[in-house]
N, C-alpha and C positions, 0 to 999 in steps of 0.2 A: 487736585485737578490736572496737574502736570502728568501724573501717572496715567490718568484716564485718557489724556491726549495721546500718549504713547501707545496705549492699548488700541485706540481707534486708528491710529496711523499705521500700525503694524499688523492689525488684525489678530490680536492676542485675546482669545476667548470671545471675541466679538467680530462682526463683519467689518472689513476695512471701510472706513467712512472718513474721508479727508475733511469734509465740512465740519463734522463733529469734533474731529481731532483739533482742527484749527480753533474752534470755539473754546475748547478746554484750555489749549495752550494760551490763547489770548487772555482769558479770564485769569489764568494762573500768573501770567507775566504781569498783568496789571496789579497783582497783589505783591509783586516783587519776588516771586518764586524763581529760583535759579533754574529749576526744571522747565518752568513755563517759558522763561527767557530763552533757554536753549531750544525748546520746541519751536518758538517763533523764528529763531535763527534758521532752523531746519526748513521751515515753511518758506521763508524768503530765499534761502539757498536753492531749494528745489522747485520753487514756484508752485507750492501747494496752497490752493485757494487764494493766492495773491500773485501778482506779476513778479517774476523772478528779479531779485534785486540784491546783488552781492554786498553793496554798501549797507543796505538795511539789515541784511543777514549779519554782517560783521558787527553792526551796532548792538544787536541782541546777543550775539555770542560774547562780545566784549563785556557786556553787563553780567552775563552768567559766569564768565571767567573771573570777574571781580569778586564774585561770591564763591570762588574756588570750586566750581562745578567741573568735575573731571571730564565728563562726556563733551562739555562745551570746548575744552581744550582740544580734544581729538577732532571734533567736528570743524572747528575753526582751522585747524591745521590742514584737514582734508580739503576744505573749501579753498584755502589759499594755494594749496598744491594744484588744484584744478584751475584756479584763476591765473596764477603765474608762479610756477614752482621755482624758477630761477630767481626772480626778484625777491620772493619772500622765503628763500631757503633757510635763513637763520631763524626767522620767526616760527616757521614750520617745525624745525628741529627743537626749538625751545618749548613749544607747546606740547609736542609729542613726548619730550623728556619729562615734563611735568606730569603728564598723564601716566607715563610709565612709573614714575615714583609714587603715584597714587594707586598703583596696582591695576591700571587699565590694561587688560590683556591684549586686545587687538593693537594697541599702540606699540607694544613690543615688536610686533611684526612690521608695522608701518615704519617705525624708526629704524629697524634693521635694514629695510629696503632703502631708506634714505642714506644710510651709512655704508652700504655694502661695497660701493665703488669709491669711497672716500679714503684717500691715503691716511694711514694712522688710525683708522676706525674699524679695521677688519675684525679685530678681537672683540670689540664691543658689539658689532653686528652679529657675530657668531653667538655671543652670550645671549643677546636678545632673542635670536631665533631658537636657541636651545630652550630658553625659558618659555617661549611661546609654544613650542612643540611639547614640552613636558606638561604644561598646564592647559594646552589648547584643545583637548578633546571635549569641548563644550557641546558640540552638536549632539553627540550620542547621549551625553548626560542630560541635556535639555529634553531629548526625546524620551529618555527614561523617566524624567520627572513628569512629563505629560501623561505617560502611560499610567503612572501611579495616580495622577489626578483623575483620569477617566475611570479608574477602578475605585475611586473614592478613598484611596490610601493617602489621605491629605498630609499626615505628618511626614510620610516618606517624601512626598512631593515638595513640601516646605523645606525639609532639611537639604534637599538638593538645590532648590532655588536660593537658599541662604548661602550655600557655598559658592554658587556661580555668581550671585550678587556681590559677594565679598571680593570676587575677582574683577569686578567692574563690568559684568555682563548685564547690560541694561534690560534685555529681554527678560532675564530671570528676575531682576528687580521689579519689573512691571507685573510679572505673573505673581510674584510674592505679595505685592501690594493688593492685587485682586483677591487672592486667597484670604488675606488678613481682613480686608475691608468688607468683602462681599460675604465671606463665610464665617466672619466673626471669630477667627482663630486668634486668640489673644495671648496664648502661652504655648511654648514648646519647651519641654524639659531641657535644661542645659546638658544633661547626660546624653540625651538622644542627639542633639545637635552636634555635641563634641565628638561623639562616637562616629557619626556619619562623616563629619568633616575630616577626621583622621583617616577614614577609609578612602576618601576621594583624593587625599594628598599623598598617599603612600605610592 
């Protein structure tokens, strides 16, 4: 249900529908799903179908973080940065670093921005930006995957979504879930996935 919430929130293969997204996030969160809890955090952070409430958003993000949900670490950091970047500077850095260690690509960029003017952290900021730039061509890869989907080259689309999902790209994870659940794709050969993954990491 959490994936469905993301699909309706972002308009992935469906029309954007915040009410439906909230419904799925709420149902998922009530079942203790980390993705649902993260989704509810997003809703309260951005005021989606609810009155914006940072405290309530934090409560949901915190529960998702307790379940080691990588995207929740990133979202909580971004919310705290928006709320009071100076007051919560240490917590923001901690959460972004945890997301980076989990392979969350966008967190590399945000943590680099956090450290770029900090004395003693210049080399780390450069490393983070280098990693982001080397692996960050996700927009074109996402577009390529969508083109394969439209042409019904589903295995090609799935292999690309698998790679992007492994890098922590939530849009790709949602699209992959759609393909697997809606199209009943239960198996992709390890050889196909491995070959494509090697291609995209070269």
